[in-house]
C-alpha positions in Angstrom: 127.1 111.3 35.1 130.4 110.2 36.7 131.5 113.4 36.7 128.5 114.3 38.1 129.3 111.7 40.9 132.5 112.9 41.1 132.0 116.4 42.1 129.1 115.8 44.0 129.7 113.0 46.0 127.6 114.1 49.1 124.7 114.3 46.9 121.8 112.2 48.1 120.4 111.8 44.5 121.8 113.2 40.8 119.1 113.1 38.2 119.1 113.7 34.6 115.9 115.2 33.6 114.8 116.4 29.7 114.3 120.1 30.9 112.9 121.0 26.9 109.4 119.8 28.5 108.4 121.4 30.8 105.4 119.3 31.7 107.9 116.4 32.6 110.0 118.6 34.7 107.0 119.8 36.8 106.0 116.3 37.3 109.5 114.8 38.2 109.3 117.6 40.7 106.2 117.6 42.1 106.7 113.7 42.8 110.4 114.4 43.9 109.1 117.3 46.2 113.2 118.2 46.8 114.4 120.7 49.3 116.9 122.0 47.0 117.2 122.2 43.5 119.7 123.0 41.6 119.8 123.1 37.5 122.8 122.9 35.4 122.7 123.2 31.6 125.3 122.0 29.1 
């Protein structure tokens, strides 16, 4: 999280979401309604 905040200092929000669970991701994105979604897997 620290590295993400350093690299993306201008971002409004940074979230960690358990991408293994499709229903959780869908709920999260429906609630948030982002104008941009960037997915980074490690």
